[in-house]
N, C-alpha and C positions, 0 to 999 in steps of 0.2 A: 154372752158367756160369763159365768161367774168368775170373780177374781181368784178364787182358790184353784180353779181349773187352769188358770194361766201360769201358775207358779212352775209346774213341771216344764212347760214350754220355754219359759224364760231361762230355766236352769240349763236346758239343752242348748239353747242359743249361746249362752255364756260359755259353756264348755267348748262349743265349736269355735267361737271367736278366740278362746284361749289357745286352742290347738293351732289355729292359723298363725297367731302371733308367735307361738313357740317355734313353729316351723320356719318362719321368716327370720327370727333372731338367731336360730341355731345354724342356719345355712351360711357358709362363708361366701361373700360376694366374689364373683369371678373378676380376675384382673383384666386390664384392657387387652393384654396380649391374648388371654383366653377368649375374650368376647369377640375379637376381630380375627382370631386365628393367626396372629402374627408369629413369625418364626425368627429367632435370633440368628443373625448371619455371621456372628463371630463366635469363636469357641468359648466355652465356659472358662471363667477365670482370666479372661483377657484383661490386660492392664496396659494402658497407653504408655506407662512408664517403661515397659519392656521394649518398646519400639525405638530402635536407633537408626533405622534406615527405611525410607519409603521409595519405592520404584513405581514410576508412572509410565505406561507404554501404550501407544496407540496401535491397536491391532497386533500384527506379528513383527512390527518394526523394532526389534530389540536393539538395533544399533542407534535408534533415535530416542531411547528411553531417557527420562529425566529422573535424577536421583537426588533426594533430599537426605542429608546425613546429619546426625546430631553430634556436635562437638562438645563433649562433656567438659573439657578443660575450660573452654570459653563460655560454656552454658548458652550456646546458641545453635540454631539450625543453619545449615549451609546448603547451597545448591552445588553439589559436588560435581555435576556435569557442566557447570558454567563458571569456570575459573575458581571453583570453591568459594564463590562469593557468599556473603552472609544473606540469610533469608529472614523474612519477618517472622519472628518467633510466634507472635499472636496468631498469624495466619495458619502456620503449620499446626499449632496446638488446637485451634478450632477445627481444623480438618480431622485431626485424630479424635477429638471429642465427638464429632459427627459420625465418624466411623464406628466408634464404640457404642453408639446408641442405635445403630442400624438394626431394624426389625422389618422383615418383608412379609407381605401378604402373598401366599401361594397363588400362582397363576397357572402354571403347567408343570406337573410333576413328571420327570423322566421325558423331557421334550426330545423329539427327534432332531437330527442335524438340520433338516429342512426348517423345522420350527425355530430352532436356534438362529438360523440365518435370518428368518423373518423378524426376530427380536433384536438383530444385530448383536447376538451373543456368542457367535462362533469366535474361536481364538483369533481369527484374522480380522474380524469386524469390531470386536468389543474393545472398550477402554479398560486396561488392566491396572488395578491398584493393589500392590503387594507390600506388606510390612515385614521387617526382619529385625531380629535381635542384632546386637553388635557382633560383627564378623560371622553372622549366621548365614547359612546357605538355604535352609528350608524356611519358607515364609510362615510367620505367625498367622497371617490372614492373606488371602488372595482372592479378590473380588473382581468380577467382570461386569462392566456397566454397558448396557445396550442403549437402544433408542428410547426416546421419551414419548409416551402416547398422549400425554396431556400435562396440564399445569401441575407441578409438584408431584409428578409421577415419572418413574424410570424403571426399566427392566434390569434386574440384577440376578446373577447366579454366582455360586461359589465355584472356584476352579476345581475340576475333577468331578463336578456334579452337573447333571442336566436338569435339575429342578430350577424353574424360573419363578422369581418373585417380583412383586411390584413394591418399590421403595419410594419414600418421600424425598430422601436426601439424594441429590444428584451430584455424585463425586466427580463426574466428568465436567459438568459446568463449573463447579467450584475450582477446578484445575484450569479453567480458561478455555475448555474445548466445547464447542457448540455444534450440534448437528446442522449440516448444510442442507438447504432445500434444493433438491435437484431440479434442473430446468424441465419444463413440461415435455414429455416424450411425444414423438409423432404417433399417429394412430397405428395401433397394432404393435408398437415397440415398447419394450420395458424401459422405465426411466433409468437414466444413467446414475449410478451410485458413486459418489465421490468418497475417496478414502478419508479417514479421520486425519486432521492435521496433527502434527507432532506437538506434544506439550511444550510450551514455551516457559523459559525461566522468569519472564517478566511478572507473571502472576505471583511469584514467591519472593522475588528479590527485595531486600531492604535497600531502598533507593534514597534514604535520607542521608544527605551529605553532612549537614551540620544543623544543630538546633540551639539557638542562643536567644535568650530573653532580651529584647531590646532595652529593657530597663537596667540590665546588667552590663550592656555594652558601654565602653568608655571612649573607644577610638576605632576608626576604620581608616586604613591606609590603602589606597588603590594605586596600582601601577599598571598602565596600559602601554602598548607599543609606542604611542606618540604623546603621552601625557601622564601626569601623576596628580593625585588628589588626596588630601588628608582631612578627615572630618573628626571633630572632637566634641565630646559632651561636657559642657562647662556649666557651672553654677551661674544662674542669671544675676546680673548686677542689681543691687537694691536701688530703688529710685531715691534721689536725695529728699531729705525731710523738708516739708513746706513750712517756713516760719509763720505763715499766716494762719496755720491750722490751729494753734493754741495761743491765747493771749499771754503777755508777759506776766510774771509773778507779781510785779508792783501793782498792775491794774487789778488783779484779783483781790489784793488786800483792801483796796478802796471800795470794792463792791459791797453794798449792804447785804447782810445775811437775810435770806428769805425766811419769812415767818411760816413755821410749820402749821400754825393754827389757821392762817388766812389763805395759804396757797396749797393747792393739792399737788402731790408729787406723782408724776406719771412714770410708771415702771414698764419698760419694754422688754418682753421676753424674746430670746433668740428664736428665730424661725428658720425654715429651710432657705429663705432668701436673706435672712439677717444673721450675720455671723456673730457668735458670742465673743466677748472680749477674751483675749488670751490670758489665762491665769498667770499671775506673777511667777517667774522662775521657770516657765515652760518654754523650751527653745522653739523658735519658729521653724516650720518645715521648709527645707531648702527647695528651690525650684531650679530646674536645669533646662538647657537648650542646646541644640546641635549647631555648631558653627563650622565654617570653612577655615581650617587652620593653615593650609597652604595649597598652592595650585590654583587653577581657574583662570589663568591669564588675566588677572585683574577684574574679572567679572563677579557680580554679586549673585549668590544662589537665589533661586526662586523660593518663595515662602513655602515651608513644609516639605520641600523636595528632599532634604536630607533625612527628615523624620520618616518619610515614606520609604526611603531606601533602606534604612537600618532595620525595618520590620520584615524585610525579605529573608532574614536568617532564622525565622521562628515558625517552621523550619525551612531549610533550603533543600529542595529535592531534585533528583536526576530523573532521566527517562530510561536509563539502562546502565549496566555495568559492562565494561569491555575488557579485553585482554591486557593486563598490566605489563606484560612483556613487550608490548609494542609502543612504548612511550615516544619513540622517535616519530612513529606514524601519527600519533595524537598531538604532536607539537609540545611534548612535555619534557623532553630532555633538557632544553633550555627554555623554560616557559616565559612567554612574553607578557602574560597576564598574571598578576599577583594581587590577592586581597588578604590583608592581615587584620584580624579582629582582636582587639584588646578587650578582655572580659574581667570584671571584678573577681579577684580571688583565684584566678587560674592563669596558666601560661597562655601566651598569644596563640591564636589559631591561624595558620598560614595556608591559604587556599591557592594552589597554583593552577593556571589554566592555559590551554592551548587551542588554537583553531586554525588548522592548516588552510582552510578555505572559508573566506568570510561569508559565503552564501550557504554554508552547511553547519552541522552541529559543532558544538564546542566540547572540550574534554577537561575535566578537573580532577585533582587529587588533593588530599590533605597531607601536607609535608610532615614528616616525623610522626605519622600515625603508626599505631601498632601493626596495622595491616596495610599492605600495599594494594589499595583499591583505586581503580580509575573509573570515574563516572562519565557517562555521556549525557550532555544536556542539549535540548532542542535549541535552535538558533535564537528564538525569542527569549527563552529562559537564560541562556548564556549572556544575552545583552541586558537582562535584568540584573545579573550579578556584576557585569562590567558595562555600565550604562554609557549611552551616547551623551554628548555634551548638552543636547537639548533637554535631557531629563533633569538637568540641574540649572542650566543657564538660559537666558534669553540671548541668543546669538545674533550678530548683525544680519540684517535682511535688506532686500530691495523691495520697494513698493511704489508702483507708478500706475497711472491711468493708461491702460493698454492702448487707448486711442492716440496717445501722445508718442508712442514708440515708432521710430522710423529708421531707415537706413541701417539695416542689420548686415554685418559682414562677419563671416566665419572663415578662418584660415587654418591650415594644417591638414595633415592626412586624416581621412582618406580623400580629401578634395575641398576646394574652396567653394563657398556659397555666398551669394549676395541676395538679400531680400529688400524690396522697396515698397513703400506705401503708394497706392493709387486710390485716392478717395478713402473709402472705408475698408479697402481690401489690401492685403499684403501679397505681393506677387513675387515669384521666383525670377530673378534677373540672371543669376549665374548658378549653375551651368545653363547655357541656352539650349533648349531643345523644345520640340513640339509635342512631347508627351504630356498627358494630362496630369497636372499637379495633384497631390494628395492634400486637400485643404486642412485636414485634421493635423497633419504633420507640421504644416506651416503655422497653424494656429497654436500648436503646442509650444513652438519657439517663443511666440509673442506672449502667450498667457503665462508661461513659466517665468520669463524675464520680468513681467509686471508684478509678480509676487514670488520672489525667490526666497526660499527658506532653507538655509544650510542645516544639516543634521548633526554635525559634529565639528570639532576644532582640533588643532594640534598645537603643542607648545614647542618652541624652538623650530629647528629645521629637520623634518623627518626624512630628508633626502629627496627634495623636490626635483632637482635638476632643471632642465629647460622645459618650458611649457609645451605640451603636445598640441594644443589647439588654443586659439584666442578668438573671442567674440567681441566685437565693438558695435555699439548701437547708440542711438540718440533717443532720449526720453525727455519730454517737456523742454526740448531745446538744449539739453545738457548731454555731453558725451559720457559714456560709461564703458568700462572694459572688464571682462572676466577672463582670467587665464586658467586653463585647465592643466593640471600636472598629473603625477603618477597616481595609481590607485591607493586608497587609504589602507593602512596596516591594521586598522581596528574594525571598520564596518564595511559593508558593500557601498562603494562610492569612490570618489576621487577628490584629491586636494585641489582647492581653487583659491585664487586671490581676486578680490573685488577692488577695482579702481586702484590697483597697485598699493593698497594699504598693507601694513605689516601683518595683519591677522591672517593666519592660515586656517581656512575653513574646509569643511568636507561637504560636498554636494552628493546626495544620495544617488545610487545607480540609476533609478528611474528618471530623476531630474536631469542627470547628465545626458541620457539618451534623448530627452526632449529638447534641451538647449543646444546640444551639439550633435545634430543628426548627420548621417552620411548623405551625400548628394543622391545616392541611389534610393534613399528612403523618402525622398520628396516627390517622387513621380510614380504613377501607376505603371506596372511592368507586364500587364496582361497583353498577350501576343495578338489576340483576335477580338473583334467586337461582334460576335454572334453567339446565339444560344445553341445548345446541342440539338434541340428540336428543329432548328432552322436548316440543319445540314441535310442535303439531298444525296451527295456523293463524296466519297473520299478515295483519292488515288495515291498509291504509295509506289515510289520507284527508288530502289537501292541497288547496290552491286549484287546482292544476293537474290533479289526477287522484284517482281513488278506485278501489281494487281490493283483492282479497284473494287469498292463495295458501294452499292447503290440502294437507297431506301425504296421499298415497294410496299406502300401502305404501312402496316405494322411490322413487316418483315424486311429482311435485307437479302440482296443477291450479291454474290462475289463473282467477278469476271477475271479470268487469268488465262493467257495464251489462247484467246478466242473461245474458250469454253465458259459456260455459266453454271454456277452451283448455288445451292441454298447456303446461306451464311448463318453462322451462330449469332442469334439475335443479341444475347447477353454480351458477347465479345464486342460486337459492333456498337451497341448502345454505350458501353464503357469507353470505347475509343472516341466516340462523338463527345462524350462528357469530358474526357481528358483534353481533347483539342480545344473545346470551348473555354475551358478554365486554365489552360496552359499559360504560364508566365515565366519571364526570365528571372534568373537569380541576380544578375548584375548587368546594369546598363553600361554599354561600352561607349562612354561619351567621346565624341569626336570621331567615331568610327561608323561610317555609313554602310559599309559593305563587309562581307566576310574576309578574313585575312588569308584564307585558303579556299580553293574551289569547292563548291558544294558536292558532298558525297551522296546525300540522300535528299529527296524532294517529296514533300507531301502537298497535294493540291486538294482543296476543299471547295465544293460547289454548294451554294445555299439555294433554298427553294425559290427565292425572289430573283435568281439569275446572277447573283454576284459570285466571284471566285477569289479565293485566297490561297497564297502559297507560303510554305515554310521551307526555307533552304537550310540545310544542316551541314556544317563542316565536319571533317573527321575528328575523332576523339583525341584530346590532348590533356593528360594529367587529370582524367576523370571528368573533364568538362568538354562541352561542344559549343562552338559559336553557332548562333542561329540568326537568320534574318527573316522577319515576317513582312509580307506585303502590306503596304500602308503605313509602316513604321520607318522613320527616318534614320534610326540607329539600330545597330546590331546588339545582341545580348549574349551573355554567357548563361549556359544552363547545364544542369547536371546530366552527364551522359546516360545515367540510368533512367532519367525522366524521358529523354529522347527515345531511348530503346522502347519504352512503354508506348510511344506513339507510333511505333513501327512493328506491329505484331507479325508473327510468322504466318504465312499463308495457310499452313495446316491448322493453325489455331483459329483462323477466321472461318474456315469451312465448317459447316454444320456436321457434327459427327454422325457417321452412318450407324444405323442400328445394328446390333450383332445379328449374324445369320440365324434363322430359325433352326432348331434341331431337326435333323433328318428323321423322316418317318420310318419306322421299322415295321416290316410285315412278317407275320408269323406264318411259316409254310404249313400247308394243310397236312394233317396226319393221315398216312395211309394205314388202313387197318391191317394188323397182323403181318406186316412186312418184315422180312428178315433183315437184321443188320448187316451192313457190308463189312467185308473183311478189312482190317486195318492196314493201310498202305504205308510205305516208308514216309518219313517226315518230309522228304524232298518232293514227293509225288502229290499232285492235287487229288482231293477226294472225289469219288464218283458214286452216285447213288446206285444201290444194288436193286435190280428188278426182283420181283417175287419169284421164288423158286419152290417147286413142289417137294423135290427130294434132292438135297445137296449133301454130299459126303464131306467129312472134315478133311481139309487139305492144308498144306503149308504153302505159303506164298513167298517166293523169292523176291528180294528187293527189285523194284522196277527201275529201269534206266531213267535218268533225269530227263531225257528227251521225250519219253512216251509215258503217259499215265498208265498205272496198273489197272487191269480189269477188276471189276468189283467181285465177280465170281469166276473162278477158273472152271473150265470144262473137265469133267471127271476123266482121268487118264489111268492107265495101268500104273501099278506101283513103281515109283522112281527112286533113284538114289537120294538119300537124305540131303537136304539143302542146308548149308550153314547160313544162319541169319546174321547179318552185320549188326554191330552195336547200335548204329544210328537208327535202325528200324527194328523194333521188337517184333517177334513173331505174331502173326495174326491169330486171333481167337478162332476156334472151330466154329463153322457156321452151323447154327441150330436149325433144326427142322422147322420149316415155316408152317404156320397154321393154314388150313384150307381157306382159300379166299371165298368170302361170302358173296353171293350174287343176289 
């Protein structure tokens, strides 16, 4: 093809390319909303600045709604339904930001009520999020949030509309509400749907008690129920100058001057590890350290223990906010715990604390704060604010080789105990009984004494009184004594004195239980020595009933009053398990028999031919004395436990199946038969025989003793008969159709 003939073709291609380019550049690109068909879920012109109240409701439980309200004067959000406590402003603001951005992808337009229920978007199932203006009654927005079909997906609709959208932002989860997974349903049954939990304030509360930079702290004064401590931040003392570090001036004068021509001068530049000399006139940076200013019972703090403690205020957080009107309940009317923080350039901060129960949460408030807020702190966190003695000091301890411990004697309620070594074993000498000892309980006494570690201490006398229990023992040939006093006022534990020394220490609750066991805890209290599968027969005799159950293969038979019945297998299996595992609550030391005649007896036969008996005395103050065969001592046991070992006979019998429904037979239909005349209510109905020609007649009420005839014989006209109200007049008998043959 000649070059001239290609020119028109090139022009045409250029024109087409120009048209395509023009079309592309002239068209406005679609927005993301247009491309994905997203729909704005909030009204046009919405501004989060207009929202002064947010109401969160699970389903139709309006009485459990959570309300967030904006306090314009304080410029903060509050949880109005939770003591008007302050909320985290950034959390609420982010929630509003996410609401403002919500755009949903249409899923079902005009969904039916059934479809809304499947989406969990009915009023009763959905999570409601509504925003209002200040003092407004009509919501600016009102969104219903349903179930989440997948990650970053949730069904949403607007109140008053049945259009369902899929949205990425899950306002329900952000409010701390999560869909619960129902347990698997039985075959053919619909899974049980659990209602949404109510929205909790904890998601929104501002739980920051105080926030102080440890570099700004100058002093911390702690007051606890049984001690006080004061820590101060002080400038480190400068070390004394070393005279040998620089030679005297006279010596320097006699030194010959170095020749700059013959000796090279070495210049050392400052590096990361070589500090440059301080320029003349520049003040040296001061260094500080934390010291124990007072308290501590003469003990020296552990290295860095105070520095670690003062960092706990940056920030100090709570777990919840509670009712400030219940200060007496929180132990804050006369607080026994006080922490005063001294901060550079501002007034002291006084934190008051209370803990009615040493095993539970603590409660604190900031005295003289603008708002009266009472914070709840978990047990661990409270003890970080008001620490134990071991957090700061190395307390006195005991340490022995446990093999050298011998002759342990414990006195005081609930009973005396004596342990003695026999070779490598510690045996229970007192109380004397033939019950099997619990070796772990005995070992706990020895092991804890060999390495005793008190948890706290007290200054002065916290009100010890007389010792409640005393333990004496010999270790490495030396006698030792530990006296146990009242419970600690600061932590879970009790005050102790070791070897009658003046220091008052606190032994933790767990160690108290190990060193000072009750005699009851040293022995096994199991009533019988057989397994449930070994039981062949159980016989029960009480004032109310007498029966026995016997195992027959995998089933049970019950015998009562000479008759035999099938027994309920589950009830009998449970009874066997309960008897095999039964144990006494308290060993009655020194009491070999019941103090009152037995009221109930349970006899158990085992497969190998043995027989066991449990005799039970009458109930007294919720307890029953029991005596088990083969045990030399009686026991106390809860009356309710004994009742469980004596089931009612009706409960033991296998329940009879309900009677089958009676069969109903439909009477055969006689062709073309005439209906019978209606008889009075008191007369039984009688079937009317077929009649060829019957005239309409009135039927008088029949006597109660004789049923009325179905069809009266035609008679000459008679006087009118008055029909009684109880029996309406009979309908005229219609002419019967000829009977087909």
